[in-house]
N, C-alpha and C positions, 0 to 999 in steps of 0.2 A: 334839631327840631323842636319847637317850641311846644309846649303841652297843648295849647288851643288848635295848633295846626294838627297834631295828633288825633285829637278828638274829633275835628272837622273830617280827617282823612278817613278814620274809622267808621263815623255817622254815614258818610256819602257810600261808604263799601257794604255796611249794612243794607241802607236804601237800594243801592244799586242789586244786591244779591236779591233782595225780597221781591221786587220789581220783576227782576228776571224769572222769579217763580210764580208772577202774577198773584203775589199774596197782597192783601190790604195789611194796613198797619193793625187792625184788629184780629185779623186771622194769623198773622205773625205773634202777636201776643199770646194768642190761646197756643200756639205751639210751643213758644217758649217759658208759657206760665207766668209772664208780667203783665203788666197792665197797658193796653193801648199808650196810654199818655207816656208812660216810660220809654216805649219804642219812639214814639215822636222826640222825646227830649234826646235820645241818645241819637237820633239820626241828625238832629239839629246841632249835637255837640254842646249840649247843655248837662249831660251826665258824664262822669268818669267811670267806666262800668270796671268792674273785677274781672281777673282772669276767669273765674268760675263763670261768672256771666258771659264773658266771651265763648265758653265752651258750649253753654247753653246755646246760643246764637248760631254758633256752628253745627251742633247736632240738629238744630231745628232746621236748619238750610240743607242740612245732608252734607257737609263739606268739612274738611280738616281746619283745624285751628290755624294753621299756619297759612291756609288760602284765605282765611276771612282776613289775617294780618298783611296779605300781600296788596300793597296799595299801588303797584304799577299798572293797572289797567283800569284805573277809576275815571270814567268819563265827567 
């Protein structure tokens, strides 16, 4: 899998999970401690996040890290 493809899949997964919970980017940013623009950049595959940040995203979404990295059900 190419690096860019992985970033796109991850960004789409973040957005899908965020929207499932009816969270705006701003609301999600508050839950994670990140700035809203950073959330948007992740969702647009413009940022390559660290594993520590993946854990913060998962915690904010109240799911396990492995669920956040499962790309099989992305719409």
